[in-house]
C-alpha positions as CSV (number, residue, x, y, z in Angstrom):
1,X,23.0,-20.3,-23.9
2,X,19.5,-19.4,-23.6
3,X,18.2,-15.9,-23.9
4,X,17.7,-13.8,-21.0
5,X,13.9,-13.7,-21.9
6,X,13.8,-17.1,-22.1
7,X,15.5,-17.9,-18.7
8,X,13.3,-15.2,-16.8
9,X,10.0,-16.6,-18.3
10,X,11.1,-20.0,-17.0
11,X,11.3,-18.8,-13.5
12,X,8.0,-16.8,-13.7
13,X,6.3,-19.5,-11.7
14,X,8.8,-18.9,-8.5
15,X,10.2,-15.6,-8.9
16,X,8.1,-14.1,-6.0
17,X,8.5,-17.2,-3.7
18,X,11.3,-15.3,-1.5
19,X,11.6,-17.5,1.5
20,X,15.4,-17.6,0.7
21,X,17.5,-15.6,2.6
22,X,19.5,-13.9,-0.3
23,X,16.6,-12.4,-2.7
24,X,14.4,-11.4,0.5
25,X,17.1,-9.5,2.2
26,X,18.1,-7.7,-1.3
27,X,14.4,-6.5,-2.0
28,X,13.5,-5.6,1.8
29,X,16.7,-3.4,1.6
30,X,16.2,-2.0,-1.5
31,X,12.5,-1.1,-0.8
32,X,13.7,0.5,2.3
33,X,16.1,2.6,0.2
34,X,13.4,3.6,-2.5
35,X,10.8,4.2,0.3
36,X,13.1,6.5,2.8
37,X,15.5,8.3,-0.1
38,X,12.9,8.5,-3.2
39,X,9.3,8.4,-1.8
40,X,9.6,10.0,1.2
41,X,11.8,13.0,-0.2
42,X,11.2,13.3,-4.0
43,X,7.7,12.0,-4.0
44,X,7.6,11.8,-7.8
45,X,4.2,12.1,-10.1
46,X,5.1,9.7,-13.2
47,X,7.5,6.8,-12.6
48,X,9.2,4.4,-14.9
49,X,10.1,1.2,-13.7
50,X,12.7,-0.2,-16.3
51,X,13.2,-4.2,-16.3
52,X,9.7,-4.4,-13.5
53,X,9.8,-8.0,-13.3
54,X,6.8,-9.2,-11.4
55,X,6.2,-5.5,-10.5
56,X,7.8,-5.5,-7.0
57,X,8.9,-1.6,-7.1
58,X,6.0,-0.7,-9.5
59,X,3.5,-1.6,-6.6
60,X,5.8,0.1,-4.3
61,X,5.7,3.6,-6.0
62,X,1.8,2.9,-7.1
63,X,1.2,2.7,-3.2
64,X,2.4,5.9,-2.7
65,X,0.3,7.4,-4.9
66,X,2.6,7.7,-7.9
67,X,1.7,6.9,-11.7
68,X,3.5,4.1,-12.8
69,X,4.6,2.2,-15.9
70,X,6.6,-0.6,-16.0
71,X,8.4,-2.9,-18.5
72,X,10.3,-5.9,-18.8
73,X,11.6,-8.2,-21.8
74,X,10.1,-11.3,-20.1
75,X,6.5,-11.5,-21.3
76,X,5.7,-14.3,-18.5
77,X,6.8,-11.8,-15.8
78,X,4.9,-8.8,-17.2
79,X,1.6,-11.0,-17.1
80,X,2.2,-11.7,-13.5
81,X,2.8,-8.1,-12.6
82,X,-0.7,-7.7,-14.7
83,X,-2.5,-10.1,-12.6
84,X,-1.4,-8.6,-9.4
85,X,-3.5,-5.9,-9.9
86,X,-6.7,-7.9,-9.2
87,X,-5.7,-8.7,-5.4
88,X,-2.9,-6.1,-4.6
89,X,-4.0,-4.3,-1.0
90,X,-2.0,-1.0,-1.5
91,X,-2.1,0.0,2.2
92,X,-0.5,-3.4,3.5
93,X,2.8,-2.7,1.7
94,X,3.4,-6.5,1.5
95,X,5.0,-6.9,-1.7
96,X,5.8,-10.7,-1.5
97,X,5.3,-13.4,1.0
98,X,6.5,-12.8,4.3
99,X,9.0,-15.7,5.5
100,X,11.5,-13.7,7.6
101,X,10.9,-11.4,10.4
102,X,13.1,-8.8,8.8
103,X,10.5,-8.6,5.9
104,X,7.7,-7.9,8.5
105,X,9.9,-5.1,10.2
106,X,10.7,-3.4,6.6
107,X,6.7,-3.6,5.7
108,X,6.1,-1.9,8.7
109,X,8.5,1.0,8.3
110,X,7.2,1.0,4.7
111,X,3.8,1.4,5.8
112,X,4.3,3.9,8.6
113,X,6.5,6.1,6.8
114,X,4.5,6.4,3.7
115,X,1.1,6.9,5.3
116,X,2.8,9.5,7.7
117,X,4.3,11.5,4.4
118,X,1.4,10.8,2.6
119,X,-1.8,10.9,4.6
120,X,-4.0,11.1,1.3
121,X,-3.2,8.4,-1.1
122,X,-4.8,8.1,-4.4
123,X,-3.6,4.7,-5.3
124,X,-4.1,3.2,-9.0
125,X,-3.0,0.2,-10.7
126,X,0.5,0.5,-12.6
127,X,0.6,0.0,-16.4
128,X,2.7,-2.9,-17.7
129,X,3.8,-3.8,-21.1
130,X,6.5,-6.0,-22.7
131,X,9.5,-4.0,-23.7
132,X,13.1,-3.4,-24.4
133,X,15.3,-1.1,-22.2
134,X,17.6,-0.3,-25.1
135,X,14.4,1.0,-26.8
136,X,12.0,2.5,-24.5
137,X,8.8,3.8,-26.3
138,X,8.0,6.9,-24.8
139,X,8.8,10.5,-25.7
140,X,11.7,13.0,-24.4
141,X,11.2,14.4,-20.9
142,X,8.4,12.1,-19.7
143,X,9.2,10.8,-16.6
144,X,9.9,12.1,-13.0
145,X,11.7,9.4,-11.8
146,X,13.3,6.0,-13.1
147,X,13.7,2.8,-11.4
148,X,16.1,-0.2,-12.4
149,X,16.5,-2.4,-10.4
150,X,16.8,-6.1,-9.8
151,X,20.2,-5.9,-11.6
152,X,18.9,-5.3,-14.7
153,X,21.6,-3.5,-16.1
154,X,24.0,-6.3,-15.4
155,X,22.0,-8.6,-17.9
156,X,21.9,-6.1,-20.9
157,X,24.8,-6.3,-23.3
158,X,24.2,-3.2,-24.5
159,X,23.7,-1.1,-21.3
160,X,25.2,2.0,-22.4
161,X,22.4,2.3,-24.8
162,X,20.0,1.7,-21.8
163,X,21.3,4.6,-19.7
164,X,21.1,6.6,-22.4
165,X,17.5,6.0,-23.1
166,X,16.8,6.2,-19.3
167,X,18.4,9.7,-19.0
168,X,16.2,10.8,-22.5
169,X,13.1,9.7,-21.0
170,X,13.8,11.6,-17.8
171,X,13.0,15.0,-16.9
172,X,15.8,17.4,-16.1
173,X,15.9,17.2,-12.5
174,X,14.4,14.0,-12.3
175,X,15.4,11.4,-10.1
176,X,16.6,8.0,-10.9
177,X,17.9,4.6,-9.0
178,X,19.5,1.9,-10.2
179,X,20.9,-1.5,-8.7
180,X,23.3,-3.9,-10.3
181,X,25.5,-6.6,-9.7
182,X,29.0,-5.1,-7.8
183,X,32.4,-6.4,-8.9
184,X,33.6,-5.9,-5.2
185,X,32.2,-8.3,-2.8
186,X,32.9,-11.0,-0.6
187,X,32.2,-13.3,-3.7
188,X,35.3,-12.4,-5.5
189,X,36.5,-14.9,-2.4
190,X,34.3,-17.6,-3.0
191,X,34.5,-16.9,-7.3
192,X,38.7,-17.6,-6.6
193,X,38.3,-20.6,-4.3
194,X,35.4,-22.5,-6.1
195,X,37.6,-24.1,-8.7
196,X,40.4,-24.6,-6.2
197,X,37.9,-26.9,-3.6
198,X,36.5,-28.5,-6.4
199,X,32.9,-26.7,-6.7
200,X,32.6,-26.5,-2.7
201,X,30.8,-22.9,-3.1
202,X,28.4,-24.4,-5.5
203,X,29.5,-21.9,-8.1
204,X,30.5,-24.1,-10.9
205,X,33.3,-21.5,-11.5
206,X,36.0,-21.9,-14.1
207,X,39.3,-20.9,-13.1
208,X,39.7,-18.6,-16.0
209,X,36.4,-16.8,-15.3
210,X,37.7,-16.7,-11.6
211,X,41.0,-14.8,-12.8
212,X,39.3,-12.1,-14.4
213,X,38.6,-10.4,-10.9
214,X,42.5,-10.1,-9.8
215,X,44.0,-9.4,-13.6
216,X,41.7,-6.6,-14.8
217,X,42.1,-3.0,-13.7
218,X,40.4,-2.6,-10.4
219,X,37.9,0.0,-11.4
220,X,37.0,-1.7,-14.9
221,X,33.8,-3.5,-14.9
222,X,33.8,-7.2,-15.9
223,X,31.6,-9.7,-17.3
224,X,31.4,-13.3,-16.4
225,X,29.5,-16.2,-17.1
226,X,27.5,-17.0,-14.0
227,X,25.3,-20.4,-13.4
228,X,21.7,-19.8,-12.1
229,X,19.7,-22.2,-10.5
230,X,20.8,-26.0,-9.7
231,X,24.3,-26.6,-9.0
232,X,24.1,-29.7,-10.6
233,X,22.3,-28.6,-13.9
234,X,23.0,-24.5,-13.8
235,X,21.2,-22.2,-16.4
236,X,24.6,-19.7,-17.5
237,X,24.1,-16.4,-18.4
238,X,26.7,-13.4,-19.0
239,X,26.5,-11.3,-16.1
240,X,28.2,-7.5,-16.0
241,X,29.5,-6.6,-12.7
242,X,30.1,-3.0,-12.4
243,X,32.5,-0.9,-10.2
244,X,31.2,2.2,-8.1
245,X,33.5,4.2,-10.2
246,X,32.8,3.2,-13.7
247,X,29.3,3.3,-13.4
248,X,29.3,6.5,-11.5
249,X,31.4,8.2,-14.6
250,X,29.0,6.4,-17.2
251,X,26.2,8.0,-15.6
252,X,27.4,11.1,-15.4
253,X,28.3,11.1,-19.3
254,X,24.8,10.8,-19.9
255,X,23.7,13.6,-17.8
256,X,23.0,11.6,-14.8
257,X,24.6,13.0,-11.5
258,X,24.8,10.6,-8.6
259,X,24.2,11.8,-5.3
260,X,24.2,9.0,-2.8
261,X,25.0,5.4,-3.2
262,X,24.3,2.1,-1.0
263,X,25.6,-1.5,-1.0
264,X,23.7,-4.6,-0.3
265,X,24.6,-8.0,0.9
266,X,28.0,-6.4,2.3
267,X,28.6,-8.4,5.5
268,X,26.1,-10.8,4.8
269,X,27.6,-12.0,1.6
270,X,30.3,-13.2,4.4
271,X,28.3,-16.3,3.8
272,X,28.4,-17.2,0.2
273,X,25.4,-16.4,-2.2
274,X,24.8,-19.8,-3.4
275,X,24.2,-21.1,0.1
276,X,22.1,-18.2,0.9
277,X,19.8,-18.7,-2.3
278,X,18.2,-21.6,-0.6
279,X,14.3,-21.8,-0.3
280,X,14.5,-23.9,2.8
281,X,17.4,-22.3,4.9
282,X,18.5,-24.0,7.6
283,X,17.8,-22.8,11.5
284,X,21.5,-22.3,12.0
285,X,21.9,-20.5,8.5
286,X,19.0,-18.0,9.7
287,X,20.6,-17.0,12.8
288,X,24.1,-16.5,11.6
289,X,22.6,-14.6,8.7
290,X,20.4,-12.6,11.1
291,X,23.6,-11.6,13.0
292,X,25.4,-10.0,9.8
293,X,22.0,-8.5,8.6
294,X,21.7,-6.8,11.8
295,X,25.7,-5.6,11.4
296,X,25.1,-4.4,8.0
297,X,21.9,-2.4,8.7
298,X,24.2,-0.4,11.2
299,X,27.4,0.1,9.6
300,X,28.4,3.8,9.7
301,X,30.4,3.7,6.5
302,X,30.6,2.2,3.1
303,X,31.4,-1.5,2.4
304,X,31.3,-2.7,-1.1
305,X,28.7,-5.3,-1.6
306,X,27.2,-8.1,-3.9
307,X,24.7,-4.8,-5.2
308,X,25.2,-1.4,-5.9
309,X,22.5,1.1,-5.3
310,X,22.9,4.5,-6.8
311,X,20.8,7.3,-6.6
312,X,20.6,10.8,-8.2
313,X,19.2,13.2,-10.5
314,X,19.3,14.6,-14.2
315,X,21.4,17.4,-14.5
316,X,21.4,17.9,-18.4
């Protein structure tokens, strides 16, 4: 099995090509949550972006005048993040190419709200380096906000050490936002059905892996062997799936108190993630997805989703 570093380095050339429905929706909603609940309410001065990838959230925070430092274990992704600084236009708020109407809608929301709340922006490019989330190279109490998205914690075997480090470098009453792979979503159904229907949902799931969902305690996190990439020639990675209950307890242990939570890909996951992770979605698929996306936006209650997002502050 390849290392996480090697796998993400191999994705570097297409990492920002979000013409699919799955990841373009994930990042659009995530950037909306960050803008509304972090930037426009807290406006942290110094931000650490853990597992920054190609710098999507790093540049979002920088666009609001924050001083941002981002790092990632994948060197090739970090190099792309650095290169963006030569051509990034901070006041356009286009963090990745626009292929879908909802991406444009959320870009307009970010642009309007950040300019309204923060009329005088002092932009400077984020700083990037290659690093490990279990050994953050900054002193205690350095950052006002720590961002950890892109399911970073789901890929780190020693995720508890990473959370300890996040807490260590965060100032007291500083804020954090983490996004992880959620255990409870419609993906469970497809994981269970995939081996029974001989791979119909293109998850390449073994029956033994699927049983983990129903044989483990409902509140427990689980680790699965998840296939990424092409269905016929997938790359396998160990993926940690978190429950809200267990992750909130763990964050509290490290002095991080959760104040808000959201789910992304709750109703949209009625369509299997493997169908939505397609760089050339059909018109029919886009219509079905957009209908579910509008419902997901308007949900007045919390429905578990493929991605779990938690926001809070350091209390100790």
